[in-house]
Structures are given as structure tokens and as C-alpha cells.
N, C-alpha and C positions, 0 to 999 in steps of 0.2 A: 076124422082128418082127412081134408081134400088132398087130390094128388099135388097140387100147386103148394100147398102148406106142408106136405111131407118132403117135397123136394128142397123147399127153402129151409126147412129143420135140418136135414140131412147133409146141406151143402156147407162149406166154409168148414173153419176150424173154430177152435175156443184158446184162450192164453189166459193171462193174468184176471180177467173179469170173471172167469169161472173160480178161481180162489175166492173172490170177495162175494161171490154168490153162494158160497159153501157155508158160510157162518164162521170159518177158522180158516184165516189166510195162512198159506204156509210162508213165513218172512225169510226164511231161509233161500226159498225159491226166488223171491222179490231180490233180496241182497245180490244175488248173482247176474241179474240184470244189468247189462251196461248199456249207457244210451248210445245211439247209433253215431259213427264217424264217418266222414267222407273220405273215399280213397284220394290219392293223389291227383288221379286221372279226373275225378267228379269235382276235385277242388279246383283244379285248373279250368275246366269247363265254365265253373261258376265264377271264376275270377276274370276270366278273359270273354268267352263267348257272351255268355248272360250278360256282363257289364257292356260288352259292346252293344248287344241289342237294345239295352235299357237307354243306353246314350243316344239311340236313333229314334228313340219315341217320343212324341209330343200328344198327349191322350187329348188335349183340347182340340188341336187340328183334326186328329183320328174322329173325334165324336161330332165335332159341330161342322166341318168341312167335308173332308174325304168320305166319312160314314163307312170307312175301310181303314184297312193297313195300308201304309204306302207300298208301291210294288217293290221297292228295295228292301223293306222289312218282310215280306213274302219271300222273296227271293234269298234272304238270308236265313230264315226260319228253316227253308229247305236245304240249303248248302250245308248248313252246320249241324243237320240231323236233330232239330228239336221235335220232330215229330217221329222219331225214332229211339226216345230214350229208353222204352221198355223191350225194343227188339233185340234180340240176341245178335251176337258181333258177326256170328258167322253170315248173318243175312245183311249185314252193313248197318246195324243198329248200335246203339251204345250199351246196352244191358245195365242201366244204371238202377241204384238200389232204390227201395221206396223212399228214404229218407233224402237221397240226391234229387229224386223227381219233385218232392217236395219243396226242397229248399230253391231248387231252380224255379218252379213255378211261383213260389211265394216272392222272390227277387223280382221278377218280372211283373207280377201283380202290385208291386209297390210302385211300380211306375205306369202301368197301364193295364187296366181291367181287360180292354179289349185283346191285347196281344195274349194275357194269360189264358183267357179262355179258349183262344185260338191254338195256343199249345197244348193245352190241358186235355181237349177232346182225343186225339189221335192216341194221346197216352192214358188214357182211362177207359171208360166203357167203349168198345168199339172194335172194328175189324182187327185191329193190330193185335191187343191182347187176346182175342177169342181164337185168332189164328196160332199165335204162340202156345196158348194151352190146349186146343182141341183139333187145329187144323190138320189135314193130310199133308203128308211130306209134298205132294203134288201143289198142293194149295199155298204151302209156306214159300216154296221156291217162285213160285207164279206171283206172289204178292207182297210178301215180306221185303225183298229189296226195293221195290217202288215205295211202300211206304216209309222206309227209312231214310231214303234220300229226298222224299218229298214230290218225286215224279206222279206218285198217287196220293191224291187227298181222300180220307175216308170220312165218311159220316156212318151213324147207326141209327136205324128207324125202329123206335120202341113205342113211343106214346103216339097216340091219336086223340080224335075228337071224343072218343067213346071209353078211351082209356089213357089215363095221366098216371097217377101213382099206383093204381090198380093195373098194372101191366099184365097181371095174369087174364083179365077180361077182354083183351085185344080181339077184336072181331076179325082181324084180316087173315086170309084164307090161303092156303096153297094146296091143291087138289092133285094129287098124284095121277098123272096120265102121261100118254104117249103123244109127241108133237115133233114138230119138223126143227131141226138146228143144223146150221152149214149146210144143208140139202141133205140131211140124213133123218130118219126117224130114230128117235131117242125116248128113253123113258126120263120123264121130268115132271114138273110141277106147273100148273096154270094158276097165276097169283092174281090176287085181287085186295089191293090195301089202300090206305088212306093214312098217312103220318103227318104229324105237325109237331112243332118245337124243335125241331132237328138240327141241331148247331152244325155248321160246315156244310149243309146241304147244297146251298147256293153255289159252293165252289168243288163239290165233291167229285172225284173220278171213280169212286167205288162205293158202292151203297150196302150196308150189313142192314138185313131186315129180319124181324122177329114175327112169327106170324103161328097160326095154328094149322097143322098139317091134317089133311084127311084122304084116306086112301080106300075110297069106297069099293073099288073091285080087287083090292087084295094084291095090287101089282108088286109091293115090296115084299112080298113072300109070305105073308101071314093072313090067310083069308078070313080068320076070326078076328083081325084087328082093324078096325076102322079109323078110330080118333086117335092118332098119335101124341096131340098136345103141341106145346110150343116149341118151335123149331127155328133156327135162326140158319140164314143163307147170304151169300156175298155175291153181289150183281154189278157188272161195270154199270156206271151210271150213264152211259151213251146206249145201252142195250134197248132195242125196240120196245116200246112200251113204258119204258120208265119215264115219269114226267116229274121234274124239278119244279114246283111252284115258285112264285114271288116270294121275297124275303118278308120274313116277320120283322117287328120293331120291338125288341125286347128291353128297351130303354138304354142300350148300349150297341154300338155298330158291329158287334162280332157277328160272324155270317151264320143265319138260321133261317130256317125256312121250311115248307112243306114237301111232301114225296107222294106221288099218286101212282097207281098202276092197275091198270082193268085187264085181267086175263093175260097178263103177262107170262109167256111161257120161257122157263130156264130148266137147264139139263138137271138131273137130279144129284149129279155129282158137284153142284154148286151150294148144297148144303154144307155147312161148315162142320168139318169132321166127316164128311161124305155121308151116304145112305144110313151107315151104321148109328149116326148121331141123330137120326129122325126122332123127334119129340123128347131129346135132351136139351133144348133151348133153355128152359126155364133155370134149370141147375146150372148151365153154364152161364147165364145172365146174372143169378144170384151170387154166384161165385166172383165174377168179375166186376160186379158193382163196388167192391170193396176198394178198388183203385179209385175211383170216383168219391167214394164217401170217406175213405181214410186218408187219401194223399191229394188230390185237387181241391176239394172246397175246403178242407180244412187249411190248407196252404193259402188260398185266397183270404180267407178269415184272419188267418196269423197275420198276413201281410198288412191287412187293414187294421188290426189290431195295434200292430208295432209301429206304424206310420202314424195312426192317432196319437197313440203314445209321444212320439218324437215332435210332430207338428203342432197338435193342440198344446202340449205343454210348452213348446217355444213361444206360441202365439200368446198364452197367457202371462208370460213373461213379458214378453214385447209390449202388449197391449195393456193400457192404462186408463183407469176410469176413476172418477172421484179421488185424482191424487195418490193412485195406488195401482200395483200390478193386480189386473184381474183374477189373477190365479192365487192370490192371497186373500180374497173374500171366501169365508168359510163356506157359503152356498155354492160357490164355484168347485171348491176342494172336495165337496162331497161328489160331485160328477168326475173329477179329475183324478180322484182316488180310485175310483171305478176304473176309468180308463187304463191306469198303471196296472193295477192287478189284473184286469182282463189281458192285457198285453203280457204279462208275465205267465199267465196260465195258458194263454193260447199256445205260447212256445213250448211250455213244458208238455202239454197234452200233444203237441205235433211230435216231439222227440220220443214219447213213450208209444203212441200209437205205431208210427213207422216202425219201431224197433218191433212191435208185435208183428207188423206185416212181413218182417223179415223171414217169419216161421210159418207162415202160413196165409190164410184169409180169414181173419177171425170176424165174423158177420155181425156179432152182437158189439163188439169193440169199434167197428168202423160206423155202425148207426150211432153209437154214443157219440164219435167224434163228429160226424156230420151235423147231427142236430145241435149239440151244445157249442161247438166251434162258431156255427152260422149264427146261433141265438145270442152268443158273446158279441159275435161283431155286429150285430144290430143294435145290442145296447151301447156298444163304444161308438158307434156312429151317431146315435140318437144323442148321447152325451155331448160328442164332439160339437153337433150342430147346436145345441143349447148354448154351449160356452162360445162359439166363434160368432153365433148369431147372424145378424145381415149379412156380415162377409161372407158367411158360407151359403145363403140362400141365393146370391145373384150370380149367375152362372156368367163364365169368362175365363179366360186363360189365367186369371190371377187365383181362381179358386181352386184349393187344394183339397176340399172334402166332396166337391159334388160327384165326382166319379164313384167314389166309395158309397154314397148317398144311393146311387142308381145301381150298385152291385148287390145290395142287401136282398132286394125280391128275388133276383136271379139265384143267389146262393140258397136262400130260404126254401125256393120252390124246385129246383132240380135235384134229381138222384132220389125222389121220393120225398113229397111234400113234407116239411118239418112236424105238422099236426100227426100225420100218418107214422111218420118214424117213431115219434115220441110215443104216441098212444097204442100202436100196435107192435112195432118191431122191436123195441129194446127189451120190453119185458115179456112180450110174446114169444120171441126167440130166446131171450134171456133165460127165463124160467125154463124152457125146454133144454136148450143147449147146455146150460152152465149147472143145472141142477144134477146132482149125483146119480139119482135112481129115475126121475120123471119120465125122460124119453125113452130110455130102455123099457120102462113099464109099459108104455103107449104100444112100444113095437111089439114086446111080448104078448100083448092082448089081442092083436092083429094077425097073430101066427094062424095057421090054417089046422095045424094039429091042436084043438082045445085043451085036451088033458094034459098035454105037455106044457101049453101056454100058461094054463092055470097054476102048475106046479112051480113052473118058472116064476110066476108073477108072485106067488105066495112067498117065496125066496127073497125076492126083491122087495115087497111090501113090508115084510117083517123087517129089513134092513134099513128101510125108509122111515118106518115108525121109530126105530132107534135114532136115526138121524135126527127126526124131529124133537124126540124127547131129550137128547144132548144138546141141541141148541137152544132149547127152550131154558133147560138148566144152567147153560152157558150164560144166556142172555140175562138170566135172574141173578147171576154170579157177579158179572162184570157190570151190571146195574147198579148193583149195591155198592161196588167198589169204584164205579164212575170208570172202568176200563182200566184201573191201576193194577200193575202187578202182571199184566197179561204180555204174552210174547211180544218183542219188535225185533225188526232185523239186528243183527250183531253189530252192525256199523251205524246204528241210529245215535246220534248225538243228542245232547240237551234241548237243542230246539226242536227235535223231530220226535222225540220217545213219547210225549203226550198226544201227539196228534196220530201217531200209529195206535194208540191204546183207544182212543175215540173211534179210529175206525174198526177196530175188533170188535167194539160193543155194538155199533151200528150194522156191521155185518151180521152179527149173530142176531140181532133183531130182525133184519131182512130177512135172513133165512127163515126165521121162525114165522114171521107174518106171513112171507109167502106160502109157506105151506099150509097155514091156517086158511089164507084166501083160496087157495087151490082145493084143499079139503070140501071148504064149505059151498065155493061157486062152481067149481070144477070147470067144465068148458065154457061156461058163461062167463068167465073171468074175462074172455077176449073180447067179449062184448060190453063188457064194462070198463070202458077205456078212461073214465075218470079215476077209477081205482087202479087199474093196470099202470098207467102211465105213472102215478106218484110211485109206485114200487120201483119202476123204470128209473124214475129220477134219483130214488135212493142209491141204486145200483151205479149209476153214472157218475153221480157227485162224489161217491167214494172212490171209482176208478180215477177221477179228476185229481182228487186230493192226493191220491198214490203218485201220479203224475207231477204234481207239483212237489212233493217231497223228493222224488228221484232227482228232479231238475234241480232243486235247491242244494241236494247234498253233491252236485257234479260240481260246484264253483266253491271258490275260496270265500269263506264267511265274511260278510261285510253288515254293518246295519241296514244299509239299503236292501241288500238282498233279503234279509231277516224279515224287514218291513213289508216287502212286496208279497213274499211267501206267506207270511202270517195273515195279511188281509185275505189275500185269495183263498187259503186254507179255511179261514173262519167263515168265508162267504160259503165256500162248498160243503163243509160240513154243517153248517146252519141249515143250508137248503136239504140236505139230507134228513137233518132231524125233522124239520117241519113238514117235509113231504111225508115222513113216516106217520107224524101226528096227525095230519090232515087225512092219510088214508083210514085210521083208527076212526076219526069223526064221522066217515063216511060209510064204513063199512056196516053190512046189513046186521050182522052181530054185533053192534057197536060195543057191548059190555065186555064181551070176549077180546075184542081189539085192543080197548081200553086197557085191560088187564095187560096184554103184552107190551103196551108201551109204557105202562106202570112199571112193569118188570125192569125194562131197559133204563128207564128214568124215573126211578122213586123218587127222587129229591126235585123233580121239575126238568127244566131244560138243561141240557148238557153245556150248551153253548149259545151265546147271544151274538147278534149282529156285530161288525167291527164298530170299536167305541169312538167317539169324537177325536180323542187323542191320536190314534191311529189313522183315522181320516185327514187329520191335518198335517200327520207326519208324511204322509204319503202325497198329498196334496202340494206339500213343500219340496219334496223330493222331485216329482215330475217338473219343476219349474229349474232344476239343476241337472247338470251333465254328470249325473251320478253314475255308478258303475254298471246299475241295470240298463239305465238308458244307453250306455256305450255297448253293452252286450247284446241288447236287441237290435242295436245299430248294425251290427255284424251279418244279420239276416235280411238286410232290405238294401235297398239302391239308396244311397245318400247323395242328395244333389246340391250342390254349393253354388250354383247360376242364379245371378240374384236377379235374372230375368224368366226364370222358370217357377212355376206356381209352387212347389215345394221348395225348392232352391232358394226363392227370395225370404221365406220365413226362416229357413235355416241358417242361411249365411248371416241374416240381421241378427239372429239369436247369437250366433258365435261372436259376432262383433260386439254384443253387450257383453258377453262373458270376457272377452278380451279387455275391455274397460275396465273391468273389476269395480272397485269402489269408487272409481271416479265418478261414473256416471250417477250411482247413488248420491254422492255428495252433491254433484251439481244440482239434480232434480231436488233434493232437500231443500237446498238453499233457494232454489226458485220458488217452490211451493210455499216456502215462509216468507217470501217477498224480500228476501235479502239481495236480490240482482236487481240492477236496473237495465234498461234497453228494452227496445221493442221487437227487436230480432233475436234468434237464437244465438247469432254471431256475435251480437253485442252483450248478452247475456252471459257467453262464454268468457268473453274478453274481461267482464266484469268480475267472473268468478275467480280468473286468474289473477286479476289485481288485487282479488282480497284473500289470495292463498288457499281458495276453497279447492281448486284444481291448478295442476301446473301449467305453465305456458306451453309445453310441448302437446298438452292435451286439449287445447282449444279446438285444432282442426279435427281431432278423433271424435269429439263431443258433437261438433257441428254435422260432421259427416254421418255419424249414429243417427242422429236426430232426422237427417234426411232420409236415411233407409228405413227408420222406423216408420215415418210418416207414409213413404210408398209402400210398406208392408201392409198397412191397414186400409189402403184404397181399394175400390171395388170398379169392375170394368164397366164401361158405359158404351153404348152403340149408336149409330145414326138410325139404325132399324134393326128389329129382330124377326 
């Protein structure tokens, strides 16, 4: 085990995901979990400052003309402490909960991805969080007040040309030496670095840097230690030798660029946490990545999923083809049902994940959240583009999807590329951190006292074998019964009971299969990424299913709520089941693996994809102002301005709803050839004359038809 692997495994905490990996989830513990709530102060900030910010934003203007946020928006972000959400109040920050941070970022993102990313970075991986957790008192008092009030703008340089997702391989160096600072010779570091893709770098006043620290002359006090490993330091952006390069163009105009430096000398006290934290940077970064993975990126994804639900559903109701609302075509409903279920699942996952972050920094859970939230976002956007078609392709101030489309690759790539997150992190860390014995066994084997280590290992290994045997027996029993009669939360209702029982079955199968895989492949499993990723998928989907059940139980039962949860749960459990079956099909000892799958599913699959009836039901629901649409609307910025890209669709949809059966009666008569006249005004008058609509409805029908047509138009320009 490498040093970076050890530090990654030892950092962070575990939460409910550990129970799912055990094979026997403790549902009494799950029943006690209450979804997070905003404090009065957090709710007020969301209702006032965040809403005011959203009203100031015009993403088309930002993206196409300014290539930056307007000056008044920058000033508002600073004055209202948007950059200090995680900073303690004693330093001027707001000290908001992870849930509040997620809700704030999500609401901003529903209006402007550029503004959201700008606000996210200071509140996720960066100097602020690192200082709060690890900084010296002097560093905290020097930097945190400025970071809280926006007079200091931070960025953090981690990735570079040679190190993207593999941050542990960064080549940037800091060599301990003596040098001149403010006219005096002091102990410090000579640093050479090249960083890229650094958000806020072009406007930063303070730069956090990750680098490898070398002490060739033993100046830090240990003559036998030369290589300290990854270390983090904080440097003023105007410090001599720091060069902020030109801006990158990530497809969205948030500030992003490179940072360079050659033999830049800084005092040793600029290491975050002081000299005592030399070489502790990797652990610091791993623990702080949870904010980006568990809060910021899922918030962006959730906002996108909920806005797609709202706007694409509305557009599919307003848009007509072949004399029918496009949302009524079954081919379209296959896509809209997925959009609806994803919007529901994203909100459910956001709430359970941020609750978990209240109790620590569960690295595995946040990796699950980052990967699966951004992948659901990708799926939702792709379906949305298919439905809206050419209207979504042509860019302009009317296009309500283009910003989301450009956001997808950013979300997929940052905070660890999704391929790496899925293939290495979720199961790689999950198996070690969530297994009841494995990590402790590996730690024992690396003890210097070998006789004592072997004695301790024998005890652990015996318990481990018992764990394997019990899980296999449990898998066989649950498989035979289809999970029935297994324990469920005490508050489980008739809707959720069977879903919990299916989770029990797949949890036991996951635990059994994981132990078999680890026993057969050992350390090679981390290099067999196709296999380990599938086990990670099982683990993740079980967590997502739990999030959906918890979210569903928090609301008054309606058929709309049940339908959304049923589709999302079916999709999640089906994916977990198929990942387990695919693993068995490709395992080196295929017969052994297939026996385990047979034990779990002796009668074949326990679940199939959502059926056509459920697809049609959800496809119909997304067209209506149903309780779930109303509920998800509470988490985003809803605009009714008919001149706004989103407001145009929303206000037209609301006008259609207000017409009730009037429009349907009119359009049905028109399509049947029962109305005379060449214009909508003449046809509406004829409909009134024939008692199809009432005279007072003529103006309403004419106005709606104008708004409907305007809603379908695409921007055109003299030149592009």
C-alpha cells in the first residue's frame, strides 16, 4: 500500500454506506435518520439574498457578451458573504450547514451556472476550508475575515499538465531552504510549479498550492527525512514570482486559468497549519474534497435535473406536433419519465448526502454522490435536448437548455474525473473503509512487531471468515425468499417494505461477492477496474435507493409521489441487480461467481425495468402541475418573466393551465375542421358563436396562442 493510498483510506469517515456494505443493514439506525432542515437564518438567506442574486443574473448576457459576471454581481456576492458560507461566524462568515450550502448553490445554478461555479469554489476545496480545519490561529485571523467578506478571492492550485485526477503524482516541488523575506533571512521553501484548470485563478488575491515537499538538508529538524510528500501552502497572488496566466475557456465564462512559478521563495510559516503540517497535504485534500464532491457538484446536478423537469415538461405540454402535445407521444414519454425520475432521485440523494456530511466527511458516500449525480445530470440533459430538438440546439437568449448542456462536461470532469471516481474510488475506498475487517487486517499486517501482528491477524481473520459464511448463508436464505420476511425500518409502510427487503437481499449478495472477489484477486482487484466498478455500482445504487425511500417517507403520500419513487427505485435496484450479474459473467472464476448470483436470485431476476404503464403515467404527470413538480419547484428559482428564457416557457405553461379545458375544446374543434376563419381571432370568435368556448374566453385563447407561438421561436442574428 502506497503512502497516498494509505492516507486516502485513513482519511474521512463512514456513514450509512458502511451498513449497506456489511450485508446486514441496521434499519433501526436508518429509521432514526432525519432529513436536514434549514435554520431560520439559512431560510432567510435563501429567500432574500439568494433570490435577489438570481434576479440580477442573465446567463445569456454573461456567456455571450460579458464573458464574466457583471461588476454589480461580483460586488453583491462579496457584500452578502456568498464566499464565506463555510467560514465560522467569529471570522465574519455565515457558518451554514452542508444542506444550506447545497440549497444555495442549487438555487443559483438554476439561474446561472457561471454564478454558481463562482460561488461554489470558495466554499468547497480551497483555502477557506483548509484554513478552518487545519490553519494556525495566526493564519485564520490573517485570511478568514477577508475570505468571508470577499476582499480576498481564493483559488486552489492542485491539478497540472502532468496530474489531473491523479493528484498524487503532482511534480510541483517545494524545497526547504533559507532565503530572504522582508529584508531578513528566514527558513522557507523554494517552489517551482505549473498549475492549470484553476477556477478563480484570474481574479484570485490568494493562491492555495499543493506540491511535494523535499528537505535535502534536514532543515525541518529530521536529518533522516528528505521527502515529506504532498504539502499545502497559502500565498498572496501578488507575491514575487507568482504568475497568473491567461484565462482558459471551459465552455462557460467562469474565471479559470493557469498559475506558474519558478523558484518562488516563501516563508515556511505559509504552509497551511505551519511546519508541523508539512507532508500532511494529501490527507487534508482528501478530507476537504468531500465538500466539492458531496455538496457543490451534486447541487449543480440537482438544479439541472429539477429545471429540466420543470421546463421540458412545460415545453412538451405547450409544443404540439401532428395535432397532439409532443409530451403525449410514447416515444417522448420514455424520455420525460426518465427526466422526472432523475429529478426526484437527485433531490432525494442531495438530502441524504448532506445529512451524512453533518456527521463528518464520508469519502465513499461523497464519491458516490459526485459520480451518480453528475451522470444523472448528463442523462437528463441528453433526454431534454432530444425532446426540445432544434429549439435547444440554436443558441440565443431564448434557449433555456444550452447552459445546462455546456455544464455537463464541467461537472463530469472536475473533483476527480467520473471514470476514475467510478472505477477506483467508490469500490476501492468503499471495500476498505466499509468492510468490517479488511482495513484493520491490512493495518495489522504492516505492524513492525510481526509475532504480535500475526496473532492479531489470526483473530481478525477468524472473525472475517465467520462474516463471509454468515453473509453467504443470509444470501441463500434471502434469495430463496426473495428478501421477504427480512427486517425493515419500523416506520416502513406498505409502499416501502418490499423495497427495503430487496435492498437486504442485494446488500447480502454484495457483501458475499466482494469477499469472494477480494479473496480470489487480492490486491489485483484494484487494477481490474471493470470488475471493481460494477461492485461499486451495486453499492452506490443501494445507497441511492435508500435516499429515495427516505425522501418519499418525508412527504404526504400521493399517487404522483408514489409513481416518481417507484420509477426511481425500480431503476436503481435494477441497475444494482444487473451490475451484480455482469460482475459474475466476467469474474475469472465464473462458475463460483454465478453460484453466488444463483444463491441471490434462484428464480432469475428479482426486478425488471420500469414497465410501459409506469412510463406512460410519469410521462403524463410531468405535463401536469402535480405535487412533485410543485415540491421540486421549491428548490430552484422559478421565473415568470415572459422575456426570460425560462420565464417564457413557465409563464406560457401557466397560462395554458389557467385556460383549463377551454384550450382543449378549442383546439379539438379546430383540428376537426369545425371552425371557420383564417386567423386565430376569427376561429376563436366562431368557436364562441358555436358555444364551444364562452365569449369571455376569446381574448384568452388569442393571447395564449400568441404566447405559445412566441415560446416556440428560435433566436436569429445578423452575424455570429
